[in-house]
VOMI-728083 format. One record per residue (C-alpha): residue in three letters; x, y, z. Coordinates in steps of 0.25 Angstrom, whole numbers, padded with zeros to 4 digits, always signed. Example, Ala and Ser with C-alpha at 12.3 -4.5 7.8 and 13.67 -1.06 7.14 Angstrom:
BEGIN
ALA+0049-0018+0031/SER+0055-0004+0029/
***
This chain:
BEGIN
MET+0000+0000+0000/ALA+0005+0014-0004/ASP+0010+0023+0008/VAL-0001+0033+0012/LEU+0005+0047+0014/SER+0000+0055+0026/GLN-0005+0070+0024/SER+0008+0076+0029/GLU+0016+0067+0019/ILE+0006+0072+0007/ASP+0008+0086+0011/ALA+0023+0085+0012/LEU+0023+0078-0002/LEU+0015+0090-0008/SER+0024+0100-0002/SER+0036+0093-0008/LEU+0029+0093-0022/SER+0025+0108-0021/THR+0039+0112-0016/GLY+0047+0104-0027/GLU+0054+0095-0017/VAL+0047+0083-0024/ASP+0045+0082-0039/ALA+0032+0076-0043/ASP+0038+0071-0056/GLU+0048+0063-0048/LEU+0037+0057-0040/LYS+0030+0053-0053/GLN+0043+0047-0058/GLU+0045+0039-0046/GLU+0031+0033-0047/THR+0033+0028-0061/LYS+0046+0021-0057/ARG+0044+0006-0056/LYS+0043+0002-0042/ILE+0051-0010-0037/LYS+0045-0018-0025/THR+0055-0026-0017/TYR+0050-0041-0016/ASP+0056-0049-0004/PHE+0056-0064-0008/LYS+0058-0067+0007/ARG+0044-0061+0009/ALA+0037-0068-0003/LEU+0022-0065-0003/ARG+0016-0079-0004/PHE+0002-0075+0000/SER-0007-0067-0009/LYS-0015-0056-0004/ASP-0028-0064-0006/GLN-0022-0075+0003/ILE-0018-0066+0014/ARG-0032-0060+0014/SER-0038-0074+0016/LEU-0028-0077+0027/THR-0032-0065+0034/ARG-0047-0068+0033/ILE-0044-0082+0038/HIS-0036-0077+0050/GLU-0046-0066+0053/ASN-0056-0077+0055/PHE-0046-0085+0063/ALA-0044-0072+0072/ARG-0059-0071+0074/LEU-0061-0086+0077/LEU-0049-0086+0087/THR-0054-0073+0094/THR-0067-0081+0097/GLN-0059-0094+0101/LEU-0049-0087+0110/SER-0060-0078+0117/ALA-0068-0090+0121/GLN-0056-0098+0125/LEU-0048-0087+0133/ARG-0061-0080+0138/THR-0055-0066+0136/PHE-0054-0055+0125/VAL-0048-0061+0112/GLN-0046-0053+0099/LEU-0038-0058+0087/ASN-0037-0050+0073/VAL-0028-0052+0061/ALA-0018-0041+0062/SER-0010-0045+0049/VAL-0007-0056+0039/ASP+0007-0055+0033/GLN+0015-0064+0024/LEU+0030-0065+0027/PRO+0042-0074+0028/TYR+0041-0084+0039/GLU+0055-0079+0044/GLU+0049-0065+0046/PHE+0037-0071+0054/ILE+0046-0078+0063/ARG+0055-0066+0066/SER+0042-0058+0069/VAL+0038-0068+0080/PRO+0043-0065+0094/LYS+0054-0074+0099/MET+0045-0080+0110/THR+0030-0082+0106/ILE+0020-0093+0104/LEU+0020-0100+0091/ASN+0009-0110+0088/VAL+0014-0119+0077/PHE+0003-0127+0070/GLU+0000-0136+0058/PRO-0011-0132+0049/TYR-0015-0147+0044/PRO-0017-0150+0033/LEU-0007-0139+0029/GLU+0007-0143+0029/GLY+0016-0134+0038/ARG+0013-0126+0051/PHE+0007-0113+0055/VAL+0011-0104+0067/MET+0003-0095+0076/GLU+0012-0086+0084/VAL+0005-0080+0096/ASN+0011-0068+0104/PRO+0015-0073+0118/ASN+0006-0063+0125/ILE-0006-0068+0117/ALA-0002-0083+0120/TYR+0000-0080+0135/ALA-0013-0072+0136/MET-0021-0084+0130/LEU-0013-0094+0140/ASP-0016-0085+0152/ARG-0031-0085+0148/MET-0031-0100+0146/LEU-0025-0102+0160/GLY-0035-0092+0167/GLY-0028-0079+0167/GLN-0031-0065+0162/GLY-0024-0067+0149/GLU-0011-0060+0153/ALA+0000-0060+0143/PHE+0014-0065+0148/ASN+0025-0069+0139/LYS+0033-0081+0143/VAL+0034-0089+0130/ASP+0048-0094+0133/ASN+0044-0103+0144/LEU+0030-0109+0141/THR+0026-0120+0150/GLU+0020-0133+0145/ILE+0007-0130+0150/GLU+0007-0116+0143/THR+0011-0122+0130/LYS+0000-0133+0131/ILE-0011-0122+0134/MET-0006-0113+0122/SER-0005-0125+0113/GLN-0019-0129+0116/LEU-0024-0114+0115/PHE-0017-0112+0101/GLN-0022-0126+0096/LYS-0037-0120+0098/THR-0033-0108+0090/LEU-0029-0117+0078/GLU-0043-0123+0078/THR-0048-0108+0076/PHE-0037-0107+0065/ARG-0043-0119+0058/GLU-0057-0114+0058/ALA-0052-0101+0052/TRP-0045-0108+0040/LEU-0057-0117+0037/SER-0061-0109+0025/ILE-0047-0112+0019/GLU-0042-0125+0024/GLU-0046-0135+0035/LEU-0034-0134+0044/ASP-0031-0143+0056/PRO-0020-0134+0063/MET-0013-0141+0074/MET-0003-0136+0084/ASP+0011-0140+0081/GLU+0019-0133+0092/LEU+0020-0121+0101/GLU+0033-0113+0099/VAL+0038-0101+0106/ASN+0050-0097+0098/PRO+0048-0094+0083/GLN+0063-0097+0080/PHE+0060-0112+0082/LEU+0048-0111+0073/GLN+0051-0114+0058/LEU+0038-0116+0050/VAL+0043-0113+0036/SER+0056-0107+0030/PRO+0059-0093+0034/ASN+0056-0087+0020/GLU+0042-0094+0019/THR+0031-0085+0018/VAL+0020-0085+0029/VAL+0008-0078+0032/VAL+0007-0072+0046/ILE-0007-0068+0052/SER-0006-0059+0064/LEU-0018-0059+0074/SER-0019-0048+0083/THR-0023-0054+0096/THR-0029-0049+0109/ILE-0031-0058+0121/GLY-0037-0051+0133/GLU-0027-0039+0135/THR-0016-0046+0128/THR-0013-0043+0113/GLY-0003-0049+0103/MET-0002-0056+0090/ILE-0005-0070+0084/ASN+0003-0073+0071/ILE-0001-0085+0062/CYS+0010-0089+0052/LEU+0005-0097+0040/PRO+0017-0101+0031/HIS+0014-0100+0016/VAL+0019-0114+0013/VAL+0009-0120+0023/ILE-0004-0113+0018/GLU+0001-0113+0003/SER-0008-0125-0001/ILE-0021-0117+0004/LEU-0017-0103-0001/PRO-0026-0104-0014/ARG-0038-0105-0004/LEU-0034-0092+0002/SER-0038-0084-0010/VAL-0051-0076-0007/HIS-0060-0082-0018/LEU-0057-0096-0014/TRP-0058-0093+0000/MET-0071-0087-0001/GLN-0077-0097-0010/THR-0085-0108-0004/GLN-0080-0121-0008/LYS-0091-0132-0009/LYS-0087-0145-0003/GLU-0089-0158-0011/ARG-0097-0168-0003/GLU-0093-0183-0004/PRO-0103-0192-0012/LEU-0106-0200+0001/GLU-0109-0187+0009/LEU-0119-0183-0002/GLU-0126-0196-0001/SER-0126-0196+0014/LEU-0132-0182+0013/GLU-0142-0186+0003/TYR-0146-0198+0011/ASN-0149-0190+0023/ILE-0156-0179+0016/LYS-0166-0189+0010/ARG-0169-0195+0023/ALA-0172-0182+0030/PRO-0187-0181+0034/LEU-0196-0171+0028/ASP-0209-0166+0033/VAL-0219-0166+0021/ALA-0233-0159+0024/VAL-0245-0158+0014/GLU-0254-0146+0016/LEU-0269-0148+0014/GLY-0271-0133+0015/ARG-0271-0121+0024/SER-0281-0113+0031/GLU-0282-0100+0039/ILE-0291-0099+0051/THR-0293-0089+0063/VAL-0288-0092+0077/GLU-0303-0092+0081/GLU-0307-0102+0070/PHE-0295-0111+0075/LEU-0300-0110+0089/PHE-0314-0115+0086/LEU-0310-0126+0077/ALA-0318-0139+0080/LYS-0320-0153+0075/ASP-0325-0154+0061/ASP-0322-0140+0057/ILE-0317-0138+0043/ILE-0305-0129+0040/GLU-0304-0124+0025/LEU-0291-0125+0019/ASP-0285-0116+0008/GLN-0282-0128-0001/GLN-0291-0132-0013/ILE-0294-0147-0013/ASP-0288-0149-0027/ALA-0276-0141-0025/PRO-0262-0147-0022/LEU-0257-0148-0008/LEU-0245-0141-0003/THR-0234-0151+0003/ARG-0223-0145+0012/VAL-0209-0152+0014/GLY-0203-0147+0027/ASP-0212-0135+0027/GLU-0209-0131+0013/PRO-0219-0132+0002/LYS-0214-0142-0008/TYR-0225-0150-0016/LYS-0239-0148-0021/VAL-0247-0162-0019/GLN-0260-0168-0021/PRO-0266-0176-0009/GLY-0270-0191-0011/LYS-0269-0205-0005/VAL-0259-0216-0007/LYS-0263-0230-0001/HIS-0273-0224+0008/HIS-0262-0213+0013/LEU-0263-0199+0011/ALA-0253-0194+0001/VAL-0250-0182-0009/GLN-0245-0182-0023/ILE-0235-0171-0027/THR-0240-0163-0038/ASP-0230-0151-0038/VAL-0217-0147-0032/ILE-0217-0133-0026/GLU-0205-0124-0029/GLU-0200-0115-0018/GLU-0201-0103-0027/GLU-0215-0107-0031/TYR-0220-0108-0016/ASP-0213-0095-0012/ASN-0221-0087-0023/GLU-0234-0092-0019/
***
């Protein structure tokens, strides 16, 4: 995006042009010169803008789902929002991570490889404090985690992976599983240093504590599902083809479903007073002509016109016409 000049800079530029300090012709010549943009092959842009937008939408949904989950689990105020989505070399991501932090490494089966979720120690310990009945205070002692603390944190972050799976369902049915919980990023080697990764940064608030949660997705791991991240494919509803046996089972069960069928001999309207004084042998006049076809309802919906009769001493009806839905609505 081009730099936007402030009002004072605009005034200074106009003043320079009026005094002759800056030549307008020279400015025009500079604009016509071919501009060369430096490209750093170590920072190769492997993800398109379309794919970045889709990843942003997925993790905005993840942030909303995780906000709800952690609020219920920790019983305190929780708020997560996507702060940024950037693609950069893996080496640069590792250098940006604090020397001591909480690194949740997990495998996104069926994808081959590993993802990592880096949680700021203040946020991680605020969660741990709430889980142990505290007020959610942040205290940084990552370098000497106890076995109990490690176990509780691992279980807590495994539950966040269930929410991560739900957020990715529209793209791929992942089954993420915790691989390890690491505290030193120097011991973590997911991919080669120059491999491009996408880092989704979530601005996180737990009670009175704020911090960042960073999710690192290597390009080599999600390369197989990148075509699905284009907007037109992501928004398109894909129809699932049913197996022949499943179709047969559905058809069999539908055919066996019971239906209420009722034949109307006619209708009549009377007053409440007439209804109260009805007695034996009284006759109620119907609005149906004796030679007109009767209306048959299937599940309260008008379906057929029929003619009454008998079959082997049993009352029966013969279908004379099928009522279309539009035909009935227009009557």
